C-alpha positions in Angstrom: 31.8 -86.6 -46.0 32.2 -83.1 -46.4 33.9 -80.5 -43.8 32.7 -77.3 -44.0 35.9 -74.6 -43.4 38.2 -77.0 -44.5 40.2 -74.8 -46.9 40.3 -72.9 -43.6 41.3 -75.1 -41.2 44.1 -76.5 -43.6 45.5 -73.2 -44.4 45.5 -72.6 -40.5 47.2 -75.7 -40.0 49.9 -75.7 -43.1 50.9 -72.6 -41.1 51.3 -74.4 -37.8 53.3 -77.2 -39.6 55.7 -74.3 -40.8 56.1 -72.7 -37.5 58.5 -75.7 -36.1 61.8 -74.5 -34.7 64.1 -76.8 -33.3 62.6 -79.3 -30.8 59.4 -77.7 -30.9 57.1 -80.3 -33.2 53.6 -80.1 -33.8 51.4 -83.1 -33.8 47.9 -83.1 -35.6 45.6 -83.9 -32.2 41.7 -83.1 -31.4 39.9 -83.1 -28.2 36.6 -81.5 -27.8 35.7 -77.6 -26.8 32.8 -75.0 -26.4 29.3 -76.0 -25.7 25.9 -74.1 -25.2 24.1 -74.2 -21.7 22.3 -77.4 -21.4 24.2 -79.3 -24.1 26.6 -82.3 -22.9 30.0 -82.2 -24.2 29.0 -85.8 -26.0 25.7 -84.0 -27.3 28.0 -81.2 -29.0 30.1 -84.0 -30.1 27.4 -85.2 -32.2 26.3 -82.1 -33.9 29.8 -81.6 -34.9 31.1 -78.8 -33.4 34.9 -80.1 -32.6 38.5 -78.7 -31.9 41.8 -79.3 -32.4 44.5 -80.0 -30.2 48.1 -79.7 -31.4 50.9 -80.9 -29.2 54.3 -79.6 -28.9 57.3 -80.9 -27.2 60.1 -82.9 -27.4 58.7 -86.1 -28.4 56.6 -87.8 -30.3 53.5 -88.8 -28.0 50.7 -91.1 -28.6 47.1 -90.8 -28.0 47.1 -93.3 -25.3 50.0 -92.1 -23.4 48.6 -88.7 -23.5 45.3 -89.6 -22.2 46.7 -91.8 -19.5 48.9 -89.1 -18.0 46.1 -85.9 -18.3 43.8 -89.6 -16.6 46.5 -89.7 -13.9 46.1 -86.1 -13.0 42.3 -86.4 -13.2 42.5 -88.9 -10.1 44.2 -86.7 -7.9 42.2 -83.8 -6.4 43.8 -80.9 -7.8 45.9 -78.4 -5.3 48.7 -76.5 -7.0 48.0 -72.9 -8.1 47.7 -71.7 -11.7 48.5 -68.7 -14.1 46.0 -67.8 -16.3 47.6 -65.0 -18.9 45.0 -62.9 -21.4 46.8 -60.5 -24.1 45.2 -57.4 -25.2 46.6 -57.4 -28.5 47.7 -54.2 -30.3 48.6 -52.3 -27.2 45.5 -50.9 -25.5 45.2 -47.5 -23.7 45.4 -48.0 -19.6 45.2 -43.9 -19.5 41.4 -44.7 -21.2 41.2 -47.7 -18.9 41.5 -46.5 -16.0 41.3 -42.8 -15.7 43.5 -39.9 -13.2 40.1 -38.0 -12.4 41.7 -35.4 -10.0 44.6 -32.8 -8.9 46.9 -31.9 -11.5 46.6 -35.1 -13.6 43.3 -35.0 -14.1 43.9 -31.4 -15.5 46.8 -32.7 -18.1 44.5 -35.8 -19.5 42.1 -33.1 -19.9 44.2 -31.2 -21.9 46.0 -33.1 -23.7 43.2 -35.5 -24.8 40.4 -33.0 -26.1 39.0 -35.7 -28.9 38.7 -38.8 -26.8 38.9 -37.8 -23.0 36.2 -39.2 -20.9 34.0 -36.9 -18.3 34.8 -38.2 -14.1 31.1 -38.3 -14.0 30.4 -40.9 -16.5 33.1 -42.7 -15.1 32.9 -45.8 -12.5 34.7 -45.2 -9.1 36.9 -47.2 -7.3 35.4 -48.6 -3.9 35.5 -51.4 -1.6 38.5 -52.1 0.9 41.0 -50.2 -1.6 38.6 -47.1 -2.3 40.3 -44.6 -4.2 39.2 -41.3 -5.2 41.4 -40.1 -7.6 41.1 -43.0 -10.2 37.8 -44.1 -12.0 37.2 -47.1 -14.5 36.1 -46.5 -18.0 32.4 -46.4 -18.3 32.3 -49.6 -20.1 34.7 -51.5 -17.6 31.3 -52.3 -15.5 33.5 -56.0 -15.0 36.7 -54.8 -13.9 34.8 -52.6 -11.4 33.0 -55.5 -9.9 35.9 -57.5 -9.2 37.9 -54.1 -7.9 35.1 -53.5 -5.6 35.3 -57.3 -4.1 39.0 -56.5 -3.9 39.9 -58.8 -6.6 41.8 -56.7 -8.8 45.6 -55.2 -8.5 46.4 -52.6 -11.1 49.9 -51.8 -12.4 49.2 -48.5 -14.0 52.3 -48.0 -16.1 54.2 -51.1 -16.8 56.8 -51.7 -20.1 60.3 -52.5 -20.8 62.7 -49.8 -21.1 63.8 -48.6 -23.4 60.5 -49.1 -24.9 61.0 -49.7 -29.0 56.8 -49.3 -29.7 57.0 -52.0 -32.0 54.0 -54.7 -31.7 56.3 -57.6 -32.6 59.3 -56.5 -30.5 57.1 -56.0 -27.5 55.1 -58.8 -27.7 57.7 -61.1 -27.9 59.4 -59.5 -24.7 56.7 -60.0 -22.4 56.8 -63.8 -24.1 59.7 -64.5 -23.6 60.4 -62.9 -20.2 63.4 -61.2 -21.7 64.3 -59.1 -24.4 65.2 -61.4 -27.2 62.9 -60.8 -30.2 63.0 -64.2 -31.5 63.0 -66.0 -28.0 63.3 -70.3 -28.2 61.3 -70.1 -25.1 59.1 -68.4 -23.5 58.6 -67.6 -19.8 55.9 -69.6 -19.0 57.4 -72.4 -21.3 60.4 -72.2 -18.9 58.6 -72.8 -15.8 57.1 -75.9 -17.5 60.3 -77.1 -18.5 61.3 -76.9 -14.7 58.3 -77.5 -13.0 56.3 -79.8 -15.3 55.8 -83.7 -17.1 57.4 -85.1 -19.9 54.2 -87.0 -20.9 51.4 -84.4 -20.0 50.9 -81.6 -22.8 47.6 -80.5 -21.2 49.1 -78.7 -18.1 49.9 -75.8 -20.3 47.3 -75.3 -23.2 47.1 -72.1 -25.5 43.7 -71.6 -26.6 43.8 -70.8 -30.1 44.8 -71.2 -33.6 48.9 -70.9 -32.7 51.7 -71.8 -29.8 51.8 -68.3 -27.7 54.6 -67.6 -27.3 54.6 -67.6 -23.4 54.5 -71.4 -23.7 57.2 -72.2 -25.7 59.3 -75.1 -24.2 62.7 -76.7 -24.5 61.6 -80.1 -22.8 58.6 -80.6 -21.5 55.5 -80.6 -23.8 52.8 -78.1 -24.3 49.7 -78.0 -26.8 47.4 -75.5 -28.4 43.7 -76.0 -28.8 41.6 -74.1 -30.9 37.6 -73.6 -31.4 36.5 -74.9 -35.0 32.8 -73.4 -34.7 31.6 -73.8 -38.4 33.9 -77.0 -39.3 31.1 -80.0 -39.6 31.1 -83.4 -40.6 28.3 -84.3 -42.1 27.0 -86.8 -44.0 23.0 -88.3 -45.9 21.5 -90.7 -44.2 23.8 -90.7 -40.9 22.4 -88.3 -38.7 19.2 -90.4 -38.0 21.6 -92.4 -35.5 24.7 -90.1 -34.8 26.5 -92.7 -32.4 26.9 -94.8 -35.4 28.4 -92.0 -37.6 30.8 -91.0 -34.2 31.7 -94.7 -33.5 32.9 -95.4 -37.0 34.8 -92.3 -36.9 36.2 -93.1 -33.9 37.0 -97.0 -35.6 39.6 -95.0 -37.8 42.6 -94.7 -35.7 42.7 -99.0 -35.5 42.1 -99.7 -39.2 44.7 -100.7 -41.1 45.5 -97.8 -44.0 46.5 -98.2 -47.8 49.4 -96.4 -47.1 50.9 -93.8 -44.4 49.4 -90.4 -45.7 46.2 -92.7 -45.1 46.8 -94.0 -41.9 48.1 -90.1 -40.7 45.1 -89.0 -41.7 42.8 -92.1 -39.4 44.7 -91.4 -36.3 44.2 -87.7 -36.9 40.4 -87.9 -36.9 40.0 -91.4 -35.1 42.0 -90.1 -32.1 40.1 -86.9 -32.2 36.6 -88.3 -31.4 38.2 -91.2 -29.0 40.0 -88.4 -27.3 36.3 -85.7 -27.7 34.7 -89.4 -26.3 36.7 -89.6 -23.1 36.6 -86.0 -22.4 32.7 -85.9 -22.6 32.5 -88.5 -19.7 33.5 -85.8 -16.9 32.0 -83.0 -14.9 29.9 -80.9 -17.2 29.7 -77.5 -16.9 28.3 -75.4 -14.8 27.4 -71.3 -15.6 28.4 -68.9 -13.0 25.9 -66.8 -10.9 22.9 -65.0 -12.9 24.1 -61.5 -13.7 27.5 -62.2 -14.1 27.5 -65.2 -17.2 29.6 -65.1 -20.5 28.3 -63.5 -23.4 28.6 -65.6 -26.9 31.8 -64.4 -28.7 34.6 -67.0 -29.1 37.1 -65.2 -25.8 33.6 -65.9 -24.1 33.5 -69.5 -25.5 37.3 -70.2 -24.5 37.4 -69.2 -21.1 34.3 -70.9 -20.0 35.9 -74.0 -21.6 39.3 -72.8 -20.0 37.2 -73.1 -16.8 35.9 -76.1 -16.9 39.3 -77.8 -18.4 40.1 -76.9 -14.9 38.0 -78.1 -13.1 38.6 -81.3 -14.6 42.2 -81.8 -13.3 43.8 -82.7 -16.1 47.0 -81.2 -14.9 46.9 -77.5 -16.4 49.3 -75.4 -14.5 49.3 -72.9 -16.9 47.3 -71.5 -19.6 47.3 -68.3 -22.5 44.4 -66.8 -23.9 44.5 -63.9 -26.1 41.3 -61.5 -26.7 40.1 -61.8 -30.0 39.2 -57.9 -31.2 42.5 -55.7 -31.3 43.5 -52.8 -29.3 45.2 -51.2 -31.6 42.8 -48.1 -31.8 44.4 -44.8 -34.5 41.0 -43.7 -34.5 37.5 -43.5 -33.0 39.1 -45.0 -30.3 36.0 -44.1 -27.6 33.6 -46.4 -29.1 35.9 -48.8 -29.8 37.8 -49.4 -27.0 34.6 -49.1 -24.9 33.2 -52.3 -26.8 36.2 -54.3 -26.0 36.1 -53.1 -22.3 32.6 -54.1 -22.0 33.1 -57.4 -23.3 36.7 -58.0 -21.9 35.8 -56.9 -18.3 32.4 -59.2 -18.3 34.0 -62.2 -19.3 36.7 -61.9 -17.0 34.4 -61.2 -14.4 31.7 -64.3 -15.3 35.5 -66.3 -15.9 36.7 -64.9 -12.1 32.6 -66.4 -10.6 32.9 -69.8 -12.7 36.3 -70.3 -10.9 34.8 -70.0 -7.6 31.7 -71.7 -8.1 34.0 -74.7 -9.0 35.7 -74.2 -6.2 38.7 -73.2 -8.1 38.4 -69.4 -6.8 42.0 -69.9 -4.5 44.1 -72.1 -7.5 44.2 -69.3 -10.4 45.5 -66.4 -10.9 45.1 -64.2 -14.1 47.5 -62.1 -15.7 45.6 -58.9 -17.8 48.5 -57.4 -20.6 49.0 -55.2 -23.3 52.3 -55.5 -25.2 52.9 -51.2 -24.7 50.0 -48.7 -23.8 49.5 -45.3 -26.3 50.5 -41.5 -26.5 49.5 -39.3 -23.5 48.2 -36.8 -26.2 45.5 -38.2 -28.4 45.2 -37.7 -32.5 41.9 -36.3 -34.4 42.2 -38.9 -36.8 39.0 -40.5 -37.4 37.3 -38.9 -34.2 40.1 -39.4 -32.2 42.8 -42.3 -31.2 45.8 -42.3 -30.1 49.2 -43.5 -31.7 51.8 -46.2 -30.3 53.1 -45.5 -26.4 55.2 -46.6 -23.0 53.6 -47.5 -19.9 50.9 -50.0 -20.9 48.4 -50.9 -17.8 48.5 -54.7 -16.8 46.1 -56.5 -14.0 45.6 -59.1 -11.8 42.5 -61.1 -10.9 42.0 -63.2 -8.2 41.0 -64.0 -4.9 44.3 -64.1 -3.8 45.3 -60.6 -5.7 46.0 -57.9 -3.6 43.6 -55.6 -4.0 44.1 -52.1 -5.2 47.1 -50.2 -7.0 50.0 -51.9 -6.9 52.6 -49.8 -8.4 53.9 -45.9 -9.2 52.0 -43.9 -12.0 54.1 -41.6 -13.1 51.8 -38.8 -13.9 50.9 -37.2 -16.8 52.1 -33.4 -16.8 54.6 -32.0 -18.8 57.1 -32.7 -16.5 56.3 -36.4 -15.9 56.6 -37.2 -19.0 59.7 -38.3 -21.0 61.9 -36.8 -23.7 59.3 -38.1 -26.4 55.8 -37.4 -24.6 55.1 -40.8 -23.2 54.6 -41.8 -20.1 57.6 -42.9 -18.1 57.9 -46.3 -16.8 58.4 -46.9 -13.1 57.5 -50.6 -13.1 59.6 -53.7 -15.4 57.3 -56.3 -16.7 59.6 -58.6 -15.0 58.8 -57.3 -11.8 54.9 -58.9 -12.4 56.6 -62.2 -13.4 59.3 -62.7 -10.3 56.5 -61.6 -8.2 54.1 -64.2 -9.8 56.5 -67.2 -9.9 57.9 -66.7 -6.5 54.6 -66.0 -4.3 52.2 -67.4 -6.5 53.8 -70.2 -8.3 56.2 -71.5 -5.5 59.0 -71.1 -7.5 62.5 -69.6 -8.1 62.2 -66.3 -10.1 65.8 -66.9 -11.2 65.5 -70.5 -12.9 63.2 -68.5 -15.6 63.6 -64.9 -15.7 67.2 -64.1 -17.1 69.0 -61.6 -14.1 65.7 -62.3 -11.8 67.2 -60.8 -9.0 67.2 -57.4 -11.1 63.8 -57.0 -10.7 62.0 -56.5 -7.1 58.6 -58.4 -7.5 56.1 -56.6 -6.6 53.6 -56.8 -4.2 50.6 -58.9 -6.0 49.6 -61.6 -4.1 48.1 -61.6 -1.1 
């Protein structure tokens, strides 16, 4: 049996196993992820594309227990609110995502960004009930314009922590932890799961990627990492004439008597994977969002589509984290590179929101979009123009219950408005987003999750 791409998976999995900290113990597990239109999950499994689910928790959970807990959740109609966190890795430039197009702010913007500044006439206006003539979207962010005009985006135009140190590693860790700790034991959503989650259902908190998102690090209750392996396929001569026989044979590995402990572990990993994937295949199959708002073909699209399906399957998921694949650290060639990312990101998130609403989940899900920091106000002339690390990034809260419009102060970009290093000032601390979502959306006490929560006045993000 050949496992194409095996070396890549093995090296990644070894890195996963090396990430053990404290009582966070990864157990190799697998479920099915990803599909194309018109292909059921059992067919997708038979065609060889599988995903790996790694369970992190304080106790060792066997396959049967994991599935029984998820099945019990699925048997009860879900009504609880859900947070989906989408991370833009690298530090997205907020000022070229949402552009000031009038008055002194635009004059300063045009002066400070001679290489990458966007003309107001080419940008997308902010319409709908929260129409705002002072701002416009990047021309590529058509999905964001659609969501904003429908009243489904709250914009936080300059959010960070103080004092900002502009380190990718530190900034990301701080946001994930919900505190200024560069090596936190737990993440803010992981602590929420510890306070409000279950001890036996890792699908309650899913990180859609190859590694555990720091936001989901928990101390007691289990969480999961679900990752797609598009190119990994099982193939064997003379088997595909009866693919069900191959599936049944692989599933049987988990119950046979193995020659040694290592072989037993391997049998359980493969056999358990197929068993859980087969059980998932019996759940409601995904449907496509409305015409014109469909997903693309990238890995990010597939993960967001699969996430909508998992939420619809009601397996008890309350929080999920996704990282956008392509980086946002544009020190050069920013205009074209950011446009490509914004086009894909905004279109996919508009499709995801439409997908949720079509499934009847629109009233249950809030999507938070964030990046670890913003960029310098002044551009550079490297490779056609880019921006270096700066303070005050842009964050978005998306959903039918998002309070549409600009939800926080913009500090201005004239010389007198900037800090001593020429960066945006930071009127909003990122924990003001968290305290609002924890309290007003999840209905729980922010003080149980965010250290010194009372110091961070919640923003008004939820309608």
